[in-house]
N, C-alpha and C positions, 0 to 999 in steps of 0.2 A: 506052459509052452510059450516060447518066445516067438512072436510074430514079426514080420518084416517092418522096418522103418522106411519112411520116405527117403529116396536116395540122396537128396540134398538138404541143406539147412543154410541159414544165414547168420553171419556174425554182425551184430548191430553196429551202426556207424558210431564213431565218437561224437560228442556234442558239437565239436568244431575241429577244424584242421589246425595242427600245430606247425607253425612256420617260424623260421628265423632268417635274418639277413645272412648272406653267404659269408661275410666276414666273421659272424658269430659262430657259424658252423666250423669255421677254420681256425678258431682261436685255440690256444693250448698246444700240447704235444701232438704231433701227427705221425702216423705210421704208414709204411708201405711194405708189401711183401706178397706172399702166396700161401694159399691153403691147398693141400693135396687131399682129395676126398675119394671115397669109394661109395658107389651107389649100387645097392643090391635090390633087385625086384623081389617082392614078397607076394605078389599076385601076378598073373600074366601081364606082360608089358608090350604095348604096341605104340610105336611112333609111325603113323600110317604112311608118311612119305618115304620111310626108310625100310620098315619091316614088311617086305613083300616077298612072296615066293616061299618055297619050303626050306631053302637054305639061304642064309643071309649073313653078310658081314655087317652086322648092325652096330650102331653107336647112338649115344644120346646127345642131341644137339645142345650146345651151350646156351643157345637162345631159349630153349624149352626150360632148362633149369633156371636161368636168370628170370624168366617170366614167372615161374612158380615162386621164386624168392621175392620178386618185386611185389606180387600180390600179397604175400604173407607179411612183408615189411610194411606195406600200406595199411593192412588191417591192424597190426600191433603197435604202430607208431603214429596213429591218427593222421594218415596221409591224405592227399587230395583225391578228388574224383577224376583223375586223368583218364582212366578207361571209360568212365561214363561220359566224359567230355568228348571222346572220339565218336562214340555212338550218337551223342546228342548233336554235335556239330554236323555230322554226316547227314543225319535224318532231317535236321532243321533246314539245311541249305540245299539238299539235293532236289533235282527235278523229279516230280512224281511220275512213275510209270506204272503200267499194269503189273500188279503184284499178287502174291497169294494171300489168303486170309491171315495166316500167321504173321506175315510181314507187317500187315496193318496193325495187328494187335501189339506187336513189339514196338512199332514206330510210336504209337500213342502212349505206350507204357513208358518209354524212355523220355519223351518230350513233355509229358504231363505229370510225371512223378516228382515228389518233393524229397529234399534232404532234411536232416533234423532242423536246420535253420532256415528253411524256405525253398522257394523255386531256385532252379540251378542258376539262372541268369544273375541272381543277387546273392547266391550262397557262397560261403567260404569254401565249399567243396569244389568250386570251379578249379580247373587245372591251374597249376602254378604259372604256366606260361600265359594264362589269361588274366591272372590277378596283377602281375607286374611285368610290363613289356621288357624291362631291363634284365629280367631273369635273376635278380638279386634276392628276392624274397621267396624262399623255397621250403617245402616240407622235406623231411629227412629222406623220403624215397626219391624225390626228384633230384635232390642234392647228391645222393650216392649213386643212383642208377642212371641219371641223365634223362633228358627228354628232348623232344623236337616239336616245338609249337609253330604257329603261323608267324609270330613276330620275334621269337627268340628260341634259342636252343643251347643246350649244354651237354658236353660229353660226360659220361658217367665215370665214377671213380672206382667202379667194380666191374671186372670183366670175368666171364665164365667161358672157359674153353670147351670145345667139343670133347666128349669122352674118347677113350681108346676104342678101337673096333673089336667086336667080339663075334667070331664065327660060330654060328649055332643053327640047329635045326628048329624051324618055327612050326607051331601047331596051327592048323586051320580052325576057324570058328565061324559059325553061322549065328549072327546076332540080330537083334532088332535094330533097324536102321535109325540112327540118331537123327533128331530133328531140331528145329529151333526151340528155344526155351518155351515152355507152356505157360506163358504169362496170363492166359485166361483163367488160371487158378489164382484169382486176385487175392484171396485171403491168405495165401501162402506168401505171395510176393510183397504185399503191403503190410505195414507194421500196425497191428492192433494196439490200442483200442480206437484208432482213428475211425471216423465214419466210413461206411462203405464207399469205396472210391468210384463206384459206377452204378448206373441204373440201366435197365434193358427194356427194349420193346420189340415187338415182332410185326413184320409187315402184314401178316394175315390175322393179327390179333391173338395168336396162340403160339406156343413153342413148336418148333419143327419136330418131326417124329424121328428123323434120322441123323441130325447133326447137333453136336454140342458146342461147336466152335463159335465164338462171338466174332462178328465182322462189322465193317464200316463204322468206325468210331465217329462221333458227332463232329461235323466240320469237314469230313472227307469230301463231300460233294462240292462244297465251296472251293476247296483247294484244287479241284479239277477244272474250274472255270478258267478260261484263257490259256489252257494248255492243249497240246495235241494228244495227250495221253488218252487211251481208251478207257472209258468208265466201265468198270466191271458190272455185269448184270446182277440184279438182285433176284435170287430164286424166291419162289413163293414161300411164305411163312419163314422169312430169314431173320435172324437175330441181329439187332443193332445195339452196339454198346455206346453209352454216353459216359465218357470218363469225366469225373468230377475232381480229380486230383487226390493224391494220397501219398504217404511217406513210404519210401523204400524200406523193406525189412532189413536190409543190410547187404553185405557182400557174400556171394554164394560160394559154398564149398561142398564137395561131394564126400559122402561117407565111405568107409571101407565096407566091403560086402563079405562079412564073415572071414573065415580063415582061407584066404586066397581063392575063394569061389567066385565064379562069374555067372551071369545070366545069359543063357544061350537058348535058341529056339529049338524045340524038339521036332522030330519028324512029324509028329501028330499036329503040332502047331502050324507047320509049313503046309499041311494039307487042308487047313481051314479055308473056308470060302466066305467072304473074300480073303485072300491070303494076306497075312501081315507083311509089311515092308521088311525085307531082310537084307543083310549086308554080309559079304564074305571078307574076312580079314585074317591076317596071320599075326600071331603073338608069340613072344618069347616066354617059355615056361619058367617059373622061378625054381631055383635049386641052389644048393650050397656052393656049386662051382660056377654059378652065373653071377658076375659082378663087373661093374664098369668103374674105371678111374677117370677123374677129371680134376682140373685145377681151377681155383678161384683166385684171381689176381686183384689186389687192391692197391690204391695209390693215394697217399696224402689224406688219410682219414684219421679220426680221433680214436682214442682207446675205447670210448663208448661205442663208436661205430663198429669197431672190430669185435667187441663183445656181442653186439647185436647180430652181426653176420655169423659168428660162430654158433650162436643160439638158433638162428633161423635154419642153419644147415642141419643141426643135430637134434633139436627139440629135446625130448627126453624118451626114456625107454617105453613109455606107455603110448607114444604117438608115432604115426608114420605119415609121410608125405603122399600126395596124389599127383601123378605126372603122366602126361601122354593122352592117348585116345581111349575112349570107352570108359571114362571114369564113372559115369552113372550106372554102368553095368557090372562093375566090380574089377575092371582092369586098372592098372597103373599105380598100385600101392608099392611104395619103395621106401627103403631105409638108407639113410646117408650117414656115413662115419667119416671123421677127420683122421687122416693118417699122420700128418705133421703140419706144422706152421713154420714158415720161414719169414723172418723179419729182416729188412734191409738196414744197412747203416744209415745214420741220419743224413749224411751228405749225399746219399743216393735216393732219398725218399721220394723224389719227383720223377724217377725214371722207372719205366716198366721193366720188370725182369732183371733188375740189378742184383748182384750177388748178395746173399743174406746168410743169416745163421738160424739154426733150428731152436725154437723156444716152446714152452709148454702153452697150449692154447687155452686150457681150462680156467686159469686165473682171470683171463679177460672176460670169459662168459660169466663166471661167478660174480665178479665185480659189477658187471652190467646188470645182472638179475637183482643184486642187492641194492642197486641205485634207485629202484622204484620207478624208472622211466617208462617201462612197458605199461600198456593199457591192460590191467589185470583182468577186467571183465571180459575183454575181447580174447585174452589168452585162454581163459577158462572155457570159453565157447569153442575156440579152435580145438582145444584138447578134447572136448566132448564130441565134436564132429569127427575129428581125425583119430579118435582113440582106436588102438589096435588090440585085438583083431577085429573089432567091430561086430556088427550083426547082419543078418540077412536083410537086404533092401529090396523094395519093389515099389513101382509107381502105383498110386491108386487108380483104379479104372475110372474112365470118364463117367460111366453110369453111376458109379459109387459117389463121385464128387458132385456131379450136377443133378443126378437123378433123385437124390434125397435132399429135400429142401433145407433140412436142418444142418446140412454139411456145407452149404454155400458160403457161410461166413465164418467157418471154423479156422482158427489160426493154425499154423504149422505145428507149433508146440502142442496145442490142444488135440490136433488130429493124431499126432504120434501117440499121445498119452491115452486118448479115448478109443481110437479105432485099432491101434496096434498094441494093446496092452500086454503085459507079461503075466501069464497065469501060473 
């Protein structure tokens, strides 16, 4: 019998970021044009800001698709830690205010964690905008997708337009309310075999009887000195986490939940006391007549870049993308197909939407895959996590994770293999 897997997994970081000077990225033949694509939901699809009410003229925002492509490009081409940099800079520079327990856990997770080559401040994984103020030394992702830093910014060479609007009846779902990442599952988020990244103590000398959440990382009280922020109260027998540093497990991706199935709360679960936090959403049901079309425009990029872009969009027949709201609960599995590729004439290659001619996209992808540029280890991990149709997924219960002492340092790979084995 096949038991559920943890809903997420991590793709390990490359050893270092691969960067080039902008003039080197731009050397050789460059291309401009447009890819016309079809996006087909294969599990219920929810874009929360758009899919509301029982009847909806829905569409897929281009920014959502571009964000998905950006993350995947960063993973497979040894990109910088730009997304980590946003969190890191915000948390490091902001004025502390009264926050929830999970906010503190995430704050210290982001600011104390390490990349493969050390602390963020000295790591090559710093955002490209922080490595070179001129914006000339860039990873492939920042060069193609653009970025906006404090001291420099560059426009992207890839644009993704909003999809067409699709009128459809949406289905209501009652689901578990999604929360902040549960970074208190340290052995999942940190890369073994590093030493345990934390130690704990309790204000009353023993573990609390009702709470499993770690709070008040070491140094919190000191950071409140000299501010007007209210210092949170410490309940009796409260857990204090002392972070000692550790390496990130990698970049997080969510698995597909079986064949288009989703996790919903049953009437029996809603009657439990205390009631679980629930959320009401509307989602578009998958079906053979449900599809969205969108265009990806590119300007002044190399043949390699175009091959990578085509591969990121299509992947292969064994893999599907994840997009939109509710990914850990089984929503958002989608398939993307390319309908045609239009290439512009050379003299128009720096103009968006200039006239072009239709060409076969697959030789560009095949040549790119044969070049060996992709991080093959990262690609195999992405295929493992996003393999379709996937398997049933479920979060481990807090009591299962913290209640059994032998589970507290189990890595995510070991947890899936040991606790959710296939019989």
